[in-house]
C-alpha positions as a LaTeX table, in Angstrom:
\begin{tabular}{lrrr}
\hline
Residue & $x$ (\AA) & $y$ (\AA) & $z$ (\AA) \\
\hline
Met1 & 86.62 & 65.32 & 86.07 \\
Ser2 & 88.04 & 62.84 & 83.64 \\
Ser3 & 89.88 & 63.97 & 80.54 \\
Lys4 & 87.16 & 62.46 & 78.32 \\
Val5 & 84.47 & 64.60 & 79.98 \\
Ile6 & 86.64 & 67.72 & 79.68 \\
Gln7 & 87.31 & 66.94 & 76.03 \\
Arg8 & 83.57 & 66.47 & 75.34 \\
Val9 & 82.77 & 69.76 & 77.09 \\
Arg10 & 85.43 & 71.52 & 75.00 \\
Val11 & 84.03 & 70.00 & 71.78 \\
Ala12 & 80.49 & 70.98 & 72.80 \\
Ile13 & 81.61 & 74.56 & 73.57 \\
Leu14 & 83.50 & 74.72 & 70.27 \\
Leu15 & 80.46 & 73.47 & 68.34 \\
Leu16 & 78.25 & 75.95 & 70.17 \\
Met17 & 80.64 & 78.81 & 69.34 \\
Ile18 & 80.82 & 77.74 & 65.68 \\
Thr19 & 77.02 & 77.57 & 65.52 \\
Ile20 & 76.63 & 81.00 & 67.14 \\
Ser21 & 79.29 & 82.47 & 64.83 \\
Gly22 & 77.61 & 80.91 & 61.80 \\
Ile23 & 74.24 & 82.32 & 62.82 \\
Gly24 & 75.85 & 85.72 & 63.40 \\
Ile25 & 77.49 & 85.68 & 59.97 \\
Trp26 & 74.26 & 84.50 & 58.36 \\
Phe27 & 72.31 & 87.38 & 59.97 \\
Ser28 & 75.04 & 89.88 & 59.07 \\
Phe29 & 74.87 & 89.06 & 55.39 \\
Gly30 & 71.31 & 87.85 & 55.04 \\
Gly31 & 69.40 & 88.69 & 58.20 \\
Tyr32 & 67.51 & 91.59 & 56.70 \\
Ser33 & 66.37 & 89.35 & 53.91 \\
Leu34 & 64.24 & 87.44 & 56.39 \\
Asn35 & 61.93 & 90.44 & 56.44 \\
Val36 & 62.38 & 91.25 & 52.75 \\
Pro37 & 61.69 & 87.98 & 50.94 \\
Tyr38 & 62.29 & 89.35 & 47.44 \\
Leu39 & 65.97 & 89.88 & 48.27 \\
Ser40 & 66.82 & 86.40 & 49.53 \\
Leu41 & 64.31 & 83.96 & 48.14 \\
Gly42 & 63.29 & 85.56 & 44.85 \\
Val43 & 59.69 & 85.32 & 46.00 \\
Lys44 & 58.80 & 88.93 & 45.29 \\
Ser45 & 59.34 & 91.18 & 42.31 \\
Ser46 & 61.66 & 94.19 & 42.33 \\
Pro47 & 61.23 & 96.46 & 45.36 \\
Val48 & 61.12 & 99.50 & 43.05 \\
Trp49 & 58.42 & 99.94 & 40.45 \\
Asp50 & 60.37 & 100.48 & 37.27 \\
Ile51 & 58.38 & 103.12 & 35.39 \\
Asp52 & 59.62 & 106.28 & 33.73 \\
Val53 & 58.10 & 109.19 & 35.63 \\
Gly54 & 60.29 & 111.99 & 34.33 \\
Asp55 & 60.35 & 115.45 & 35.88 \\
Val56 & 57.72 & 118.16 & 36.14 \\
Leu57 & 57.74 & 121.68 & 37.57 \\
Met58 & 55.44 & 122.28 & 40.53 \\
Phe59 & 54.53 & 125.66 & 41.97 \\
Ile60 & 54.55 & 125.20 & 45.74 \\
Glu61 & 52.08 & 127.43 & 47.57 \\
Asn62 & 49.68 & 127.51 & 50.48 \\
Gly63 & 46.64 & 126.77 & 48.34 \\
Thr64 & 43.08 & 125.90 & 49.23 \\
Pro65 & 42.59 & 122.35 & 47.88 \\
Tyr66 & 42.17 & 119.77 & 50.63 \\
Gln67 & 41.63 & 122.52 & 53.22 \\
His68 & 37.90 & 122.55 & 54.00 \\
Glu69 & 35.99 & 119.51 & 55.12 \\
Asp70 & 32.90 & 118.70 & 53.13 \\
Lys71 & 31.89 & 115.77 & 50.96 \\
Ala72 & 33.83 & 117.03 & 47.91 \\
Arg73 & 37.01 & 117.55 & 49.97 \\
Ala74 & 36.66 & 114.13 & 51.57 \\
Glu75 & 36.42 & 112.62 & 48.08 \\
Glu76 & 39.53 & 114.58 & 47.03 \\
Trp77 & 41.45 & 113.09 & 49.95 \\
Glu78 & 40.22 & 109.58 & 49.18 \\
Ser79 & 41.12 & 109.94 & 45.50 \\
Leu80 & 44.76 & 110.62 & 46.37 \\
Ala81 & 45.32 & 106.86 & 46.55 \\
Pro82 & 42.97 & 105.30 & 43.95 \\
Gly83 & 42.15 & 101.63 & 44.32 \\
Glu84 & 43.37 & 101.95 & 47.93 \\
Gly85 & 46.84 & 102.52 & 46.44 \\
Ile86 & 47.18 & 98.88 & 45.38 \\
Ile87 & 48.88 & 97.68 & 42.20 \\
Tyr88 & 49.58 & 94.16 & 41.04 \\
Gln89 & 52.84 & 92.87 & 39.61 \\
Arg90 & 53.51 & 89.46 & 38.12 \\
Asn91 & 56.35 & 87.60 & 39.80 \\
Pro92 & 58.84 & 86.79 & 37.03 \\
Arg93 & 59.79 & 83.46 & 38.64 \\
Ser94 & 56.46 & 82.08 & 39.79 \\
Gly95 & 54.14 & 83.92 & 37.38 \\
Glu96 & 51.79 & 84.70 & 40.27 \\
Leu97 & 50.25 & 88.12 & 40.79 \\
Glu98 & 51.56 & 89.91 & 43.85 \\
Glu99 & 49.87 & 92.83 & 45.58 \\
Tyr100 & 51.84 & 95.99 & 46.34 \\
Thr101 & 51.25 & 99.56 & 47.35 \\
Ile102 & 53.34 & 102.37 & 45.94 \\
Ser103 & 55.27 & 104.32 & 48.55 \\
Met104 & 53.78 & 107.58 & 47.22 \\
Phe105 & 50.25 & 106.23 & 47.74 \\
His106 & 51.18 & 104.92 & 51.19 \\
Gln107 & 52.43 & 108.39 & 52.13 \\
Leu108 & 49.27 & 110.07 & 50.81 \\
Arg109 & 47.06 & 107.62 & 52.71 \\
Cys110 & 49.03 & 108.42 & 55.86 \\
Leu111 & 48.49 & 112.13 & 55.29 \\
Asn112 & 44.77 & 111.43 & 55.06 \\
Val113 & 44.87 & 109.45 & 58.33 \\
Ile114 & 46.49 & 112.43 & 60.07 \\
His115 & 44.11 & 114.85 & 58.32 \\
Leu116 & 41.07 & 112.88 & 59.54 \\
Glu117 & 42.49 & 112.80 & 63.05 \\
Leu118 & 42.95 & 116.57 & 63.04 \\
Leu119 & 39.31 & 116.98 & 61.96 \\
Arg120 & 37.93 & 114.55 & 64.53 \\
Pro121 & 37.53 & 117.05 & 67.42 \\
Ser122 & 35.79 & 119.62 & 65.18 \\
Arg123 & 33.26 & 116.98 & 64.11 \\
Phe124 & 32.66 & 115.99 & 67.74 \\
Glu125 & 33.32 & 112.35 & 66.98 \\
Glu126 & 33.19 & 110.07 & 69.98 \\
Arg127 & 35.28 & 107.26 & 68.57 \\
Ala128 & 38.73 & 106.82 & 69.98 \\
Pro129 & 41.62 & 107.62 & 67.65 \\
Asn130 & 43.36 & 104.71 & 66.00 \\
Glu131 & 46.63 & 105.45 & 67.76 \\
Pro132 & 48.71 & 102.58 & 66.31 \\
Val133 & 47.85 & 103.67 & 62.76 \\
Ile134 & 48.48 & 107.34 & 63.56 \\
Arg135 & 51.83 & 106.53 & 65.17 \\
His136 & 52.75 & 104.36 & 62.18 \\
Cys137 & 51.85 & 107.15 & 59.75 \\
Val138 & 53.74 & 109.88 & 61.60 \\
Asn139 & 56.80 & 107.65 & 61.86 \\
Tyr140 & 56.53 & 106.48 & 58.23 \\
Leu141 & 56.26 & 110.06 & 56.93 \\
Arg142 & 59.22 & 111.10 & 59.08 \\
Gln143 & 61.28 & 108.27 & 57.59 \\
Met144 & 60.25 & 109.17 & 54.03 \\
Val145 & 61.24 & 112.82 & 54.57 \\
Leu146 & 64.62 & 111.66 & 55.86 \\
Cys147 & 64.96 & 109.11 & 53.05 \\
Arg148 & 64.46 & 111.74 & 50.38 \\
Ser149 & 66.63 & 114.37 & 52.13 \\
Asp150 & 65.37 & 117.22 & 49.96 \\
Leu151 & 68.13 & 119.85 & 49.90 \\
Tyr152 & 66.15 & 122.70 & 48.35 \\
Leu153 & 67.05 & 125.97 & 50.10 \\
Glu154 & 63.92 & 127.68 & 51.44 \\
Asn155 & 63.96 & 131.39 & 52.17 \\
Ile156 & 63.05 & 132.05 & 55.82 \\
Arg157 & 60.31 & 134.65 & 56.34 \\
Asp158 & 58.17 & 135.61 & 59.32 \\
Pro159 & 54.66 & 136.19 & 57.90 \\
Ile160 & 53.20 & 133.25 & 59.82 \\
Gly161 & 55.66 & 132.90 & 62.68 \\
Pro162 & 59.32 & 132.42 & 63.54 \\
His163 & 61.24 & 130.32 & 61.03 \\
Ser164 & 58.35 & 130.00 & 58.63 \\
Val165 & 59.45 & 129.83 & 55.03 \\
Asp166 & 58.33 & 131.61 & 51.91 \\
Pro167 & 55.46 & 129.36 & 50.82 \\
Ser168 & 55.87 & 130.02 & 47.11 \\
Ser169 & 58.53 & 128.40 & 45.01 \\
Ile170 & 58.90 & 126.41 & 41.81 \\
Arg171 & 60.29 & 122.94 & 42.34 \\
Thr172 & 61.39 & 120.20 & 39.99 \\
Cys173 & 59.53 & 117.07 & 41.05 \\
Lys174 & 58.91 & 113.57 & 39.78 \\
Asp175 & 55.80 & 113.57 & 37.60 \\
Trp176 & 53.22 & 112.08 & 39.95 \\
Arg177 & 50.62 & 112.06 & 37.14 \\
Lys178 & 52.60 & 109.31 & 35.41 \\
Val179 & 52.46 & 107.26 & 38.62 \\
Tyr180 & 48.65 & 107.60 & 38.66 \\
Asp181 & 48.45 & 106.70 & 34.95 \\
Ala182 & 50.71 & 103.65 & 35.37 \\
Ala183 & 48.76 & 102.50 & 38.45 \\
Ala184 & 45.47 & 102.79 & 36.53 \\
Ala185 & 46.98 & 100.87 & 33.60 \\
Ser186 & 48.23 & 98.18 & 35.99 \\
Arg187 & 44.76 & 97.75 & 37.50 \\
Gln188 & 43.16 & 97.78 & 34.04 \\
Ser189 & 45.53 & 95.13 & 32.69 \\
Leu190 & 44.62 & 92.94 & 35.64 \\
Leu191 & 40.87 & 93.49 & 35.33 \\
Ser192 & 40.63 & 93.02 & 31.53 \\
Pro193 & 41.42 & 89.25 & 31.57 \\
Leu194 & 39.14 & 88.79 & 34.59 \\
Arg195 & 36.25 & 90.48 & 32.76 \\
Glu196 & 36.78 & 88.27 & 29.70 \\
Val197 & 36.71 & 85.14 & 31.88 \\
Ser198 & 33.48 & 86.26 & 33.57 \\
Arg199 & 31.83 & 86.86 & 30.16 \\
Gly200 & 32.81 & 83.44 & 28.81 \\
\hline
\end{tabular}
């Protein structure tokens, strides 16, 4: 092989290595932003809904709401994520409305998916389970439990079985009622201008 060919091969290999290194560095520092456009491109609003929820005390117990399946209970489950859990936020850069769901509502909807799947055999439903959605929900809830890493110490008892915990305790929680109120206000602020336009 001539020295010119060898030199061209070396230059090509060097350019290829520089390109691969550049792509690697780009993915290392910005690769995740390909899937999260609000971080890299400023297309989306903040990934956290900035509302003051404050704290509230909650008595944790094995209660009866959401336990029995009838029309009223089904409506209770559906009402856990009003408006299908969707809120709208205005993008500060583009001014466009963007559709979001709140993680809390997403989690509650997933609980309802699992709840409905647990009820399916008792209602003798023939339809096949929506396995991809069920798998998504179980995995999503697992990730949210890990993400929050609640460190509350629960007293182990055996009234229900080995390693069951005392079901009654008072916990300090984020005030979920303020999330519902803010979500309703968000939907209302969106609908009010639309209603005025439809009247005019």
